[in-house]
C-alpha positions in Angstrom: 0.0 0.0 0.0 1.2 3.5 -0.8 1.8 5.3 2.5 -0.1 8.3 1.1 -3.2 6.2 0.4 -6.0 6.5 2.9 -8.2 3.3 3.3 -11.7 3.1 4.6 -13.5 -0.1 5.4 -17.2 -0.3 4.5 -18.8 -3.4 6.1 -21.5 -4.4 3.5 -24.3 -7.0 3.9 -26.4 -5.8 0.9 -29.0 -4.1 3.1 -30.4 -0.7 2.5 -28.5 0.5 5.5 -25.2 -0.8 4.0 -26.0 0.8 0.6 -26.6 4.2 2.3 -23.3 3.8 4.2 -21.4 3.0 1.0 -23.0 5.9 -0.8 -22.0 8.2 2.0 -18.4 6.9 1.9 -18.3 7.5 -1.9 -19.7 11.0 -1.5 -17.3 11.9 1.3 -14.4 10.2 -0.5 -14.9 12.2 -3.7 -14.8 15.4 -1.7 -11.3 14.7 -0.3 -8.1 15.9 -1.8 -6.5 12.6 -0.8 -9.1 10.2 -2.2 -9.5 7.1 0.0 -9.4 3.5 -1.3 -12.6 1.8 -0.3 -12.4 -1.7 1.1 -15.9 -3.1 0.9 -16.1 -6.1 3.3 -18.8 -8.7 3.6 -18.5 -10.8 6.8 -20.3 -14.2 6.8 -21.0 -15.6 10.3 -19.6 -19.1 10.7 -21.9 -22.0 10.4 -22.7 -23.7 13.7 -20.7 -26.8 14.6 -23.9 -28.8 14.4 -24.0 -28.1 10.7 -20.4 -27.8 9.8 -19.3 -31.2 11.2 -21.5 -32.9 8.6 -20.3 -30.8 5.6 -16.8 -30.8 4.0 -14.7 -27.6 4.2 -14.8 -26.8 0.5 -18.6 -26.9 0.5 -18.7 -24.6 3.4 -16.2 -22.2 1.8 -18.2 -22.2 -1.4 -21.4 -21.5 0.5 -19.8 -18.5 2.3 -18.3 -17.2 -0.9 -21.5 -17.5 -2.8 -23.5 -15.7 0.0 -20.8 -13.0 0.2 -20.8 -12.4 -3.6 -24.6 -12.2 -3.6 -24.5 -9.6 -0.8 -21.8 -7.6 -2.6 -23.7 -7.5 -5.9 -25.7 -4.6 -4.4 -22.5 -2.6 -4.2 -21.3 -3.1 -7.8 -23.2 -0.3 -9.5 -22.2 2.2 -6.8 -18.6 1.2 -6.8 -18.2 1.0 -10.6 -19.5 4.6 -11.0 -17.6 5.9 -8.0 -14.4 6.9 -9.6 -12.6 5.8 -6.4 -10.2 2.9 -6.0 -11.9 0.0 -4.3 -11.6 -3.7 -3.5 -14.2 -6.3 -2.4 -13.5 -8.8 0.4 -15.4 -11.7 1.9 -14.4 -13.1 5.3 -15.9 -15.5 7.7 -16.0 -15.0 11.5 -17.7 -13.1 14.3 -18.9 -10.0 12.5 -17.7 -7.1 14.7 -14.4 -8.7 15.6 -13.7 -9.6 12.0 -14.4 -6.0 10.8 -12.2 -4.6 13.5 -9.3 -7.0 12.8 -9.6 -6.5 9.0 -9.5 -2.7 9.4 -6.5 -2.9 11.7 -4.5 -5.4 9.6 -5.1 -3.3 6.4 -4.0 0.0 8.0 -7.4 1.6 7.5 -8.1 5.0 9.0 -11.9 4.8 9.3 -14.9 2.4 9.3 -18.1 3.7 7.6 -21.0 1.6 8.5 -24.8 1.6 8.3 -27.0 0.9 11.3 -30.5 -0.5 11.6 -31.5 2.7 13.5 -32.7 0.9 16.7 -33.0 3.0 19.9 -30.4 2.6 22.6 -32.5 0.2 24.7 -33.1 -2.1 21.7 -29.4 -1.9 20.9 -28.5 -3.0 24.4 -30.9 -5.9 24.3 -30.1 -7.0 20.8 -26.3 -6.3 21.1 -26.0 -4.7 17.7 -23.0 -5.2 15.5 -22.4 -1.5 15.5 -22.3 -1.4 19.3 -19.9 -4.4 19.5 -17.7 -2.8 16.8 -17.4 0.4 18.7 -16.0 -1.6 21.7 -13.7 -3.7 19.5 -11.9 -1.0 17.4 -9.7 1.9 18.1 -10.5 3.5 14.7 -13.0 6.2 14.1 -16.4 4.7 13.1 -18.8 6.8 11.0 -22.3 5.4 11.6 -25.3 6.3 9.4 -28.8 5.1 9.4 
């Protein structure tokens, strides 16, 4: 990576919230003098051991990749017309931890993420990914709903 290149992670699950976050990252990125590279990340939660012990590893990998590619399809039009450098990534793991670790290991300067817009009580009860990510990462996180 060029040391002058800023990289932002955009967690992306194909939802309207994720599409809005990606659109915001693109708008903000275009306005910057130093244009960021967008790392669009889909995280697939691992299958439970009850399921995965009966299925071979390649089938599980294919399943996760297919689901990740399907989710990332919604980002294609936005990314292709963005005029910003970007890459797409699919990982498997606990969502918040995987996002945080990916951002840190890739030298990213920010995470731009959509939220479901639940109030704080619902967020506490449901343990949202955004809430967990805020506790996991030391990077700035820009949340949008």
